[in-house]
C-alpha positions in Angstrom: 91.3 109.4 101.7 93.0 106.0 101.9 93.0 104.1 98.7 93.2 100.3 98.5 94.7 99.8 95.1 98.0 101.4 94.2 99.3 101.2 90.6 98.9 97.7 89.3 99.9 95.6 92.4 96.5 95.8 94.2 98.2 94.8 97.4 98.2 98.1 99.3 95.4 97.2 101.6 96.3 95.7 104.9 93.1 95.9 106.9 89.6 96.7 105.7 87.5 99.0 108.0 84.0 100.5 107.9 83.9 103.7 105.8 81.7 106.5 107.0 78.9 107.3 104.7 79.6 104.2 102.5 78.7 100.6 102.5 81.0 97.6 101.7 79.7 95.2 99.1 80.7 93.4 96.0 80.5 93.9 92.2 80.0 91.1 89.8 82.0 91.8 86.6 82.3 90.7 83.0 85.0 87.9 82.5 88.6 88.8 82.9 87.9 92.6 83.7 88.9 92.5 87.4 92.2 94.4 87.2 91.0 97.0 84.7 88.0 97.6 86.9 90.0 98.0 90.1 92.2 100.5 88.3 89.1 102.3 87.2 87.6 102.4 90.6 90.9 103.7 92.0 90.9 106.5 89.5 87.4 107.5 90.6 88.4 107.5 94.2 86.3 104.5 95.1 87.9 102.2 97.7 88.1 98.6 96.5 89.9 95.3 97.2 90.8 92.7 94.6 92.3 89.6 96.2 95.0 88.2 93.9 97.1 85.0 93.9 100.3 84.2 92.2 100.0 81.8 89.3 103.1 80.2 87.6 103.2 79.0 84.0 105.9 78.1 81.4 106.1 80.5 78.5 108.7 79.6 75.8 110.6 77.7 78.3 110.7 80.4 80.9 108.7 80.3 84.1 106.4 83.3 84.4 104.6 84.3 87.6 101.5 86.4 87.2 98.8 87.5 89.5 95.2 86.3 89.0 92.0 87.1 90.9 91.3 84.6 93.7 87.5 85.1 93.0 87.2 85.6 89.3 84.3 87.9 88.3 84.2 89.7 91.6 85.7 92.8 93.2 84.9 94.2 96.7 84.2 97.9 97.1 83.0 100.6 99.5 80.5 103.0 97.9 77.4 105.1 98.6 74.2 105.1 96.6 75.2 107.9 94.3 78.6 106.2 93.4 76.8 102.9 92.8 74.3 104.5 90.4 77.1 106.3 88.5 79.1 103.1 88.3 76.2 101.1 86.8 75.7 103.8 84.3 79.3 104.4 83.3 81.2 101.1 83.8 80.5 98.6 81.1 82.5 95.9 83.0 80.2 95.9 86.0 77.1 93.7 85.7 75.7 94.0 89.2 76.7 95.9 92.4 75.4 94.7 95.8 76.0 97.0 98.8 75.5 95.5 102.3 73.4 98.0 104.2 72.4 96.3 107.5 75.2 97.1 110.0 75.5 93.6 111.2 75.7 92.1 107.7 78.4 94.6 106.7 80.4 94.0 109.8 80.5 90.3 109.1 81.4 90.9 105.5 84.3 93.2 106.5 85.5 90.5 109.0 85.4 87.9 106.2 87.2 90.2 103.8 89.9 90.7 106.4 90.2 87.0 106.8 90.6 86.7 103.1 93.2 89.4 103.1 95.2 87.6 105.8 95.0 84.4 103.7 96.2 86.3 100.7 99.2 87.8 102.5 100.1 84.3 104.0 99.9 82.7 100.5 102.5 85.3 99.2 105.0 84.0 101.8 104.2 80.4 102.3 102.8 77.5 100.4 99.1 77.0 101.5 97.9 73.5 101.6 94.1 72.6 101.6 92.9 69.4 103.1 91.4 67.4 100.3 88.7 66.0 102.6 87.1 69.5 102.9 84.3 70.1 100.4 82.7 73.2 99.2 80.1 74.4 101.8 81.8 72.5 104.8 82.1 74.7 107.9 85.6 74.6 109.4 87.6 76.3 112.1 91.4 76.7 111.8 92.9 75.6 115.1 96.5 76.5 114.6 98.8 78.6 112.5 98.7 82.2 111.4 95.0 81.9 110.5 94.0 80.3 113.9 90.5 81.1 114.9 89.0 81.7 111.4 
């Protein structure tokens, strides 16, 4: 079985696909528990994706780069109903799990996760600039560059 989280770097996943017998969805988590939850899910054999970004800060005069979740409070996972029920009972960091059952909805979700993953990989190599004129909720299409068509 392919696992999407390897040790603590959370970057093993390159492309997200439909998983037979499971549904992709998201889990809403307690604050600052994303990495711990990803490691826990990995240990239980549940595929998950935690998009991360590098964040720099100065600590005692030294620049320190750490990885923080792009979407604080959320992790994406593929699970079946039994795994979902078990996670809700046993994992105190998980507040809510939503699995996307309709095939069309799940396919669109997987497509958006793959776009997010491409953005994550691009941001690791190049500085990503965001147009300040774009506001939350605006619909845009990228016309050039590595994310063209999104």
